[in-house]
Structure formats: structure tokens, C-alpha cells
C-alpha positions in Angstrom: 52.6 21.5 100.1 52.9 17.7 100.5 50.4 14.8 100.8 51.2 11.6 102.5 49.5 8.2 101.8 50.1 5.4 104.1 49.5 1.7 102.8 50.3 -1.5 104.1 48.3 -1.8 107.2 46.0 -4.8 108.1 45.2 -7.6 110.5 48.1 -10.1 111.4 48.8 -12.6 114.1 51.0 -12.2 117.2 54.5 -12.6 116.1 53.9 -11.6 112.6 55.3 -8.9 110.4 53.9 -5.9 108.3 55.6 -3.3 106.1 54.0 0.1 106.1 54.7 2.4 103.2 54.1 6.2 103.1 54.3 7.7 99.6 54.7 11.4 99.3 53.4 13.7 96.5 56.4 15.7 96.3 60.0 15.3 97.3 61.0 14.3 100.8 64.8 14.9 100.2 64.8 17.6 102.7 62.0 16.5 105.2 62.3 14.7 108.8 60.0 11.7 108.4 58.3 9.7 111.0 55.5 7.3 112.0 53.3 7.9 114.8 50.4 5.8 116.2 47.4 6.2 118.2 45.7 3.4 120.0 42.0 3.8 121.0 41.7 5.9 124.1 45.5 6.8 124.1 47.5 9.8 122.8 49.3 9.8 119.5 52.9 8.6 120.0 55.9 8.9 118.1 57.1 5.4 117.0 60.2 6.0 114.7 61.5 8.8 113.1 64.3 9.3 110.2 65.8 12.6 109.7 66.7 14.1 106.3 70.5 12.8 106.8 69.2 9.3 107.6 69.7 9.4 111.6 66.9 7.1 113.3 65.2 7.0 116.6 62.5 4.7 118.2 60.3 4.4 121.2 61.5 2.1 123.4 58.9 -0.4 123.0 59.6 -1.1 119.5 63.5 -1.0 119.5 64.7 -4.2 117.9 61.5 -5.2 116.3 60.7 -2.1 114.1 62.9 -0.5 111.2 62.1 3.0 109.6 63.6 3.6 106.3 63.5 5.9 103.5 64.1 6.0 99.6 64.3 9.5 98.5 64.4 8.6 94.9 60.9 7.2 95.3 59.8 9.8 98.0 58.7 7.0 100.3 59.0 6.2 103.7 59.1 2.8 105.2 58.2 1.2 108.7 59.2 -2.5 108.9 57.4 -4.2 111.8 58.4 -7.6 113.0 57.4 -9.5 116.2 54.2 -7.8 116.4 52.4 -7.8 119.7 48.8 -7.0 120.6 50.0 -3.7 122.2 51.1 -2.7 118.6 47.4 -2.5 117.6 46.7 1.2 116.6 46.2 3.4 113.8 49.4 4.3 112.3 50.3 7.8 110.7 52.9 9.1 108.5 54.5 12.5 109.4 56.7 14.9 107.7 58.4 17.9 109.0 59.8 20.6 106.9 62.3 22.9 108.6 63.3 26.5 107.7 66.8 26.8 109.2 66.1 25.6 113.0 62.6 26.4 112.9 59.7 24.0 112.4 57.9 25.5 109.4 55.3 22.8 108.4 54.0 19.7 109.4 52.1 17.2 107.2 50.0 14.1 108.2 48.8 11.2 106.4 45.2 9.9 106.9 46.5 6.7 108.8 46.3 3.2 108.5 45.1 0.5 110.9 47.2 -2.2 112.4 45.6 -4.8 114.0 47.6 -7.7 116.0 45.4 -10.4 117.0 46.2 -13.0 119.6 
């Protein structure tokens, strides 16, 4: 069982930056990690993901602005968010996926951190 705790959210002006952190209670070495977000009245969407091998993917709307990274030694995943826009306002959730072979065995979620971009 892995517990995820996000931090780093807050209020920022348009064009500003924030770095979100997700600290895990156990090893993330073999886990695929991701950041999701959910805005009011909208479905939760994948923002960025990073596999255990370090491959990354991003939703089109954040490409070139957001960077996901991981530090396995610290059991922490980061989301660097630059050039923030009002439409980035949402609750951001950390996600971890544990695979057993090719099968998704477990999914873990953090409690979320609010990001508000003001114009």
C-alpha cells in the first residue's frame, strides 16, 4: 500500500509558475506515476505521466509548459508548471499505478492540491 501526499498548490497569476510535489510513503521505483486534474464541472483528466522507465507523456494543452519528473531516491514525483493560464485552474491529483506483468494491479491516489490561476 502506498500513500501519496501532494503539495505545492496555491494561487498564482497568469504567466506564473508553480511546482507540485507528490511524496509517496513507499518506493515508487516500479510504479508508473501521473498527475491528473479536475476542474469544477469537468471530468478528471490526465495531465502528465511518467513511466517507471522515465518515459513521459502530456496532454496537448500543457505540452511545452509543464514538465513531469521523478526522483526515485526520494520517492517523489514533481510537476513543474510554467506559463500558467486560467484554464489550468483545477484540483491536481497525484496518481500511481502498480502493474503485475501487463496487468494493472493497483491504483493509488493522493488527496489533491488546489491550483488557482488568476487573471
